[in-house]
N, C-alpha and C positions, 0 to 999 in steps of 0.2 A: 504494500500500500504506500509506504514512504517513497519508494522509487517512482511510483506512478504520480504522486503529488509533486515530486521534484521535477519530473518530466513535464507536467502540466505547467508549472511555474516557469520553466525554461521556455516552453512554447509561447506563453503569454508575453514574455519579455523580448524574446529574440525572433519570434516568427511574425511576419507581417499579418495584419488584420484579416485579409482575405484568406490567407493560409490557415489562420486560427479558426475562422468560420468553417472552412472546409474540414478541418480536423474535428471540430465540434460535431458537425453533421455526420461525419464518419463514425465517431464514437457513439452518437445517438443511435445510428442505424445498427451498429454492432450490439449495443446494449439491448435494443428491442428484440433482436434476434436471440440473444442469450436468454432474455426473459421468456420468450416464446417457447424455448425448449427447457424451461425450468432450471436453467443455470443462473439463478438469480444472484448468488453471491458474487459471481464474476461480473454480472451486469451492474451490481451496486458498486463494485470496485472501480469499474470503468467510468460510471457516471459521477462518482464522488470526486474523481480527478478533474471534472469540469466545473465543480462548484468553486466559486471565487468569493472570498470574504468581502462583504460589503456590496455584492452585486446580486441582482435578482434575475435569474434565468428561469422563467416559469416553466418552459418546456423540460429542461433538465430536472428541475425539482419535482415536477409532476411524474416523470418517468421513475425517478428515484423513490418517491413515495409509493408508487404502484408496485415497485419491486419489493419494498419493505412489506407492503400489504400482502403480496402474493406469497412471500416466504414466511409469513407469520411473525415478523418482527414488528409487532403492533405498537410498541412504545415509540420506535423510530418513525413508523408511519404516522402516528398521531402527531408527533412534533412537526413533521414536514407538512402534513395536511393542515395543521393549525396555522402555520406560517402562510401557506398558500391561500387559505380561506380568508385570512386577515388582510393579506396584500391584494388579493383579487376577489373581493366580496361578490362580484356579479357572477362568478362561476359557481353554480350550484353543485357541480360534481364534487368539488373539494369539500364542501360542507356535508354532502351526503356520505362521502367516504369517511369523513371525520366522525359522523354519527355511527357508521358501521364499525370503525376501529374502536371507538369508545365502548360499544356494545360488546365486542369481542374481548376487551380488557375488563369487562364487567363493571365499567364505570357508567352505570346506568343513568344517574342524574345528568352527567355530561352528554350522554347519548341522546337523552330526551331533549336537552337544551338545543343541541345541534339540529335535531329533527324538527323541533318547533320553529327554529329560524328558517328552515327550508320551507315549511308549510305556510309561513307568513307570506312567502313570495310565490309559491306554486303548490297547488293541491295535487300532490302525487300520492296515489293510493298506497304504494309500497312503503313510502316514508311514514305515512300515518300508521301502517301496520307495525313498522319498526318501533315507533314511539310506544304503541300499545304493548308490544312484546317487552320493552324495557320496564314499563309500569307493572306488567305482570310479574317480571322478575323481582320487582320491589314489593310484590304482594299488595299492590294498590289496585284492587280489582275494579273499582268504580272508574278510575281514570283510564285503565286499560280498556274497559268496555266502551268508554266514550270515543276513544281513538279507533277501536275496531269498528264501531258503528260508522265513524267518519270514513274509514277505508271502504266499508261496504256501500256507503252512499255513493262513493265515487266509482266503485267497481262491484256491483251487486252479486255477480256470480262467482266470487272468489271463494272457492271451496275451503282452502286452507284457513283464511281469515275467519270465515263463518264458523268453522269447526272450533277454532280457539275461543271465539265469543260464546258459542253454545256451551263449551266446557266450563267457562267461568260462570255462566248463568246457572248451570246445573250444580256446580260446586257451591254456589251461593244459595241453592234451593229455590231459585226463581224459575220453576219448571214451566210456568205459563210463558214467561219471557223467552225461554229457550225455544219453546214450540213456535211462538209467534215470529221470532226472528228467522226461523227456518222456512216458513211458509212461502215467501216469494221465490226462494231458490228451488224448493221442491215443486212449485208450480211449473217450473221449466224442466226440472230433472227429477221426477218423483221417485225413481228407483236408485238414486245416487247411493253408493255403498258406504259413503262416509257420513253424509248429513242425515239420511233417513234413519240409520241406527241410533244416532244421537237423539233424534226426535223420539224414537222408541224408548230410549233410556229415560228421557224426561217424562214420558208418559208413565213408565214403570215406577220411577221414583215418586211421581205424583199420586200413584195409586190407581191410575186408570188402566187396569190390567187388560181389559178386552181390546181397547185400541192399540195397546202395546203389542199384544199378540198378533194383531193384523199387520202391524209394521214389520215385525220380525219374521212372520210367516212369509210375507211378500219378499223379504230379503232372501229367504231360503229359495223361493221360487226363481229368483233371478240369478241364483248361483253363489250367493254370499254364504259360503259354508265355513264360517269362522267361529272361533271360540265364543266371542261376545254374543253372537247371534243365538247360538244354542243355549248359552248360559242364561241370558236374560229372557229368552223365550221360555225356558224351563221354569225360571223364577216366576214369570208372569202367570204361567199355567198353575203353578203351585199356589200362589196367592189367590188365584181364581178358583181354587178347589178342584182343578182338573188334574188329579194326581197322576193318572196313568200317562198323560201327555207330558207332564212335568218330568216324570222319571225318564222317559225316552230322551228328552232334550238334554237333561243334565248329564245323563250317561254319554250322549254324543259329545257334549262339551269336554267331558273327562277323557274321551278317546283322542281329542285334539291336544289337550294340555292337562296333564295329571299332576300339576304342581301346587294346586290350590287346596289347602286343608278345608276351607269353608265349603268348597264344592263337594268334597268327600262327605263332610258332615250333612250337607243338604240332601245328597242322594240317600244317605242312611235315614234321614228324617222323613223323606218322601216315601221311601219303601215301608217305613214303620207305619205311616198314616194309611198306606195302601194295604196294611195287614199282611205284608209278605212274611215268609218264614224268618224268624229272628236269627236262628243259628246259620241258615244257609245264605240269606240275602241281606239282612240288616247288619248283623254283627261284623261281617267282613269289611263293610264300609266304615263302621265305627272304628274298627281296628286300624284301617288305613289312616283315618283322621288322627287317631291317637299316636300312631307311629310318626306322622308328619308334623305333629304340633310343635310350634315354637313356644317359648315361655309366655303364654297368654292365659292367665288364670281364668278369665271369664269364659273363654272358649273351652278350656279344659273342663270347667264345671259343667258346661252345657253338654259336652260329649259324655261325661260320666253320668249325667242325668238321663241321657237317652239309654245308656246301658241299663241303668237302674230301672227306668220306666218299663223296659221290655220284660225284665225279670219279675218286676212287680205285677205286670199284667198276667204273667203265666201262672202266678199263685202257687207255684211248686218249687220256686227257687228263692225263698225269702232270704237266705244267707247271702246270695250273690246280689240281690237287690239292696240289702243293707250295706254291703261292701261298697257298691258304686254310689249310693246316695251319701254315704259318709265321705267318699272322695269328692263328690260334687260340692258338698258343704265346705270341705277343707279348702278347695280352690276358690270358693266364693262364699264367704261367711254371711253375705246378705241374703243368700238363698235359704231362708230360715224354714221354709216348708219342708226341706229335707229332714229336719229334726223330727217333725211329726210323722213323716213317712217312715223313717227308721223306727220310730216308736210303734207305729201300726204293724210294721213287719215283725217286730219282736212279739207283739201281741198275738199275731197269727201263729207264731211259733210256740205260743203258750209260755214264753219267757217273760212273765209278768213283771219281774223285778227290773229287768232292762227296759221294758216298755215304759214303766213308770218313770224311770230315770230320764228317758229321752222325751217323754211328754212334758216333764217338768222343765227340761232345757228349753223346749219350744215355748212354753207358757211364759218363761222368764223374759222372752224377747218379742213375743207376738203382741199385736194390738188387741186389747180386751174386747173391743166391739166387732172383731172380725169373725167370719164363719169358721175359720180354721181354729181360732181360740176356743170357740164354743164346742167344736168337735173334740178337740184335745182334752178340754176340761171334763166333758161328759165321759170320755173313755178313761181318763185318769181316775175319776170318782168310781167308775165301775170296777176298774182293776184293783183299786185299794179295797173296795168292798169284797172282791173275790179273795184277795189275800187274807183279809181279816177272817172270812168264813173258813178258810183252810186252817 
């Protein structure tokens, strides 16, 4: 690099102006070629030799900044584009590049400022989307939505921008808003495999299960055979009490992606509701969920509760029901009905002393005005009377 700079200085001093211009153009041509074949380090070295202290050669600096940007040297690119945008404010490209560089540096407030300055002079949809993305990174959903809407007003059929806006609305539980913003797009492209499923998700989250089913079934018809389609179709059928269809779709989702413990749990729960064989069909899915589970006490409690519920329903495996309900309570101490269920199981086993102990545990934490409290109190009085008579 030092040799190149010395050579450049020698050229400026000793070589006539016309020759210097010819040399500059030759270096620019060579640097552009090097940049085009991704030899950006060599292009930067050649261009840097043309930079003269105190002089503003816009073309050289623009090429140098672009090389920095292409090579990922974003700090260097930011400094050069900042200088260019300050010295040549009419050139929007420099300000747009500055916005992009700041975004890649995760300097989101600076990226927003640069983008806003561009939008003050020209309504460019992609710039509005960039500003929205930066606000989203800052978790400022309202501002992000404002700019996404601005981008969509300028370019209504932008699938990527619309999907981001719908995602924010769904995350913010504004399901009606997500559905409404999708309608103009879906009027033109009703079977779009990105936007239609998001509308289906909004309907599902809103609790409109029948319309959600229609959306997801249509997606299947047009060939969208993906995990989210089967998963949310299955969940929609489940919530709509169509368990046999729910089971089919959830299992189809599992065949695509078997990494979700909640899906394994859902399949077990659906099969249980459909009165499938516990040992052959329900328990294997609960076992899968249990083997996959991460340290999540709430989910662990629910899985153990499903184990316990099935053994409880069989009425011939009270010991196993007791074991799983105790586990469910251990993982979630707020699940106090487990205490009375354990007591009842002991009662069915004729182990009255243990039953009394667990009913008393339940009564100590239950609400006195609840049905569960009344049930436990009646059984406790009955058991104490039985023991007294013995």
